[in-house]
C-alpha positions, 0 to 999 in steps of 0.5 A: 500500500502506498504511503498516504500523502500529508496535506502539506505534500498535496499542497506542494504538489499543486504548487509544482503543477501550477509553477510552469504556467505563464500567468499575468493579470489577464490571458490564457495562463490565468484561465489554465491556472483556474482550470487546474484549481477547478479540479480541486474545488468547483469554481465560478469563473467570471470574464470581464471585458476589456474597457469595463470601468471598475471603480477608478480603473479600467479593465486592460487589454488581454495579453497572451504570449506564445513564444519569445527568445533572443538568438545569437548569430548561430541561431542559438537561443541565449534567452528562451521563454520556453525555459521559463516564463520569467524570461519575458517582461510581463505584458511585452508588446510583440517585436521581431527584429535584429539588433546589436547587443548594445541596443538590446541591452536597453531591454534586458533586466538582470540582478547583478547582486544575484548573478545566477537568478532571473528577475520578475518584471512587468510593464502592465500599463506602459507599452514596452518589451523586454527580457529578463535573464541572469547577469552571468548569462548577459556577461557571457554574451559577445558583441554582435547581432541578435535576433529578437522575437516576442510572439505576443498579442495585446488585444481586447479580451477579458480579465478572468477571476474565479470564486468558490463558495462554501455555504454556511449557516448564515449568509454573512461572509468571510472572504479568503483572497489570493492573487493568481497573476504571477508567473513562475513564482512558488511562494508569491503566490502559488503557495497562497493558492494551494493553502486556499484550495486545501482550506476550502476543501476542509471547510466543505467537509462540515457546515461552517457558521459563516459562508466562506467565499474564496476569491482567486483573482489577479492582484490589484486590478482583480480585487478592484474588479471584484469589489466593483462588481460586488458592491451589494455583497460587500455589506455581508463581508464580516471578516477576511484574509488575504493569503500571500507568501504562505510557503517559505520557511520563515515564521508566520506573519499577520498583517492587521487590517486598516482598522487594527481592531477588527475581529479578524485582527483580534482572532489572529493575535489571540490564536498566534499568541496561545499557539506558542508559534514564533510569529510576527504581527505587523501594523497595516500599511497601504502597500502590499497585497490586496488587503489594501483594496478591501481595506480602502476607506470606502469599503473599510472591510476587516481584512488582514493578510496572512503569510510567512516572510512578508513581501520583499522580505526575502532575497528570492522575492520576485526572482527565479529562486522563488521556485518549488524548492523554496517552499516547504510542505511543512510551512504550507501545512503550518499556514493552513493550520493557523487559518483553520484555528483562526476560522474555528474561533470566528465560527464560535465567537458569540455573545451570550446572555446569562439566564441566572444573572443574580449571584453565581448559579449553583453549578454543582447541582447541574452536574457541571463540576462533576463533568470536570472530574479527572480533567487535567485542566479542571481548574482552567475549565472551572475558571472559564465557566465563571468568566463566561457567566460573569461576562455573558451580558450580551455585550461581551463575546467569547473572544472578549472573555478569552482575552480578559481572562487569559484563557485559550479560546477553546477552553472558553468556548467549551465552557460556554457550550456546557453552560448553554446545554445547562440552560444557564446562558443563551446566545 
């Protein structure tokens, strides 16, 4: 019998499968990516035509590329799109020409500090063309004439994004968003896509309290498009997470929402603190991933960003060194676990009313003390019951109780369940 794969190994396999595809903010690479994701979770795919006004932006022309290369006088491809989608400047206009190396250099992008790595560069909204290559490759090129070919198209088409919805007990929503516009970059953001897929599959195995909406969209313009097309739905969004850089070996990092005190912020702070994981909490800044779109003042959604090493915080960021070897199954599994723990808190965080508020109710005759017998955490469980009774005034949530008492949310929630079953509190 073949050994069973772990969730981390399954996520890593998905990263490896998606890695070769050439993605951008539009085009067939995005569709091919969503086709694969759709094999794991059912998707509703949306196509938004070029020229559509979305908030202060306009959906751009669609970019597709079939081939690109730089060839020397002998016809040898010294830079080849077929070897890596990073070799072409994203959104390059078509070109077919022969030129000397001195002229070609103006269109070449390298990383002198990391001479063996290929950078990731784009030019979405300014018509340009170019190639990205290793500095050591450039240094080895002799003077002479080079054939330059980019077989691409920029034409009216569509911006493509997709959603997956896990129905909950209520219509209030939690959104989970990840960007799908980067080409061969494993941590940024294929690891986020893989974690989102695994999380969606886990949630589908039960009926969560909230409805969970997973958004797979190009960065910036994709989130803006989703917001523009879902203005009537935004009022249902209670919480949200952007998943990015979710698979490197660094410690978990949570970037808070613009509010800083949104429920998702408090939940992540609590979960990470009680878990004992090495972690980092960052204040909101209006730069980064799509949390800045969801948190923009007009929407002001409670959406934070979860990952590991923050964007631009590791040398491999936006380079060919961000490959499947750079992300680990264990790191992605840990990121998934943090999401699982955080959403378990969100789903159980309620406000209760004490039905016996005059003095402390007698717990013993209701069998509540007996239920603690033999438990190693009996004292904590007893204190949790007392704290829940004390703060069940319709104003305080279970997270409030956990924060004020210093007890783990799970302990507090278990106490609330026992008290509710004994008809001492009600939601």
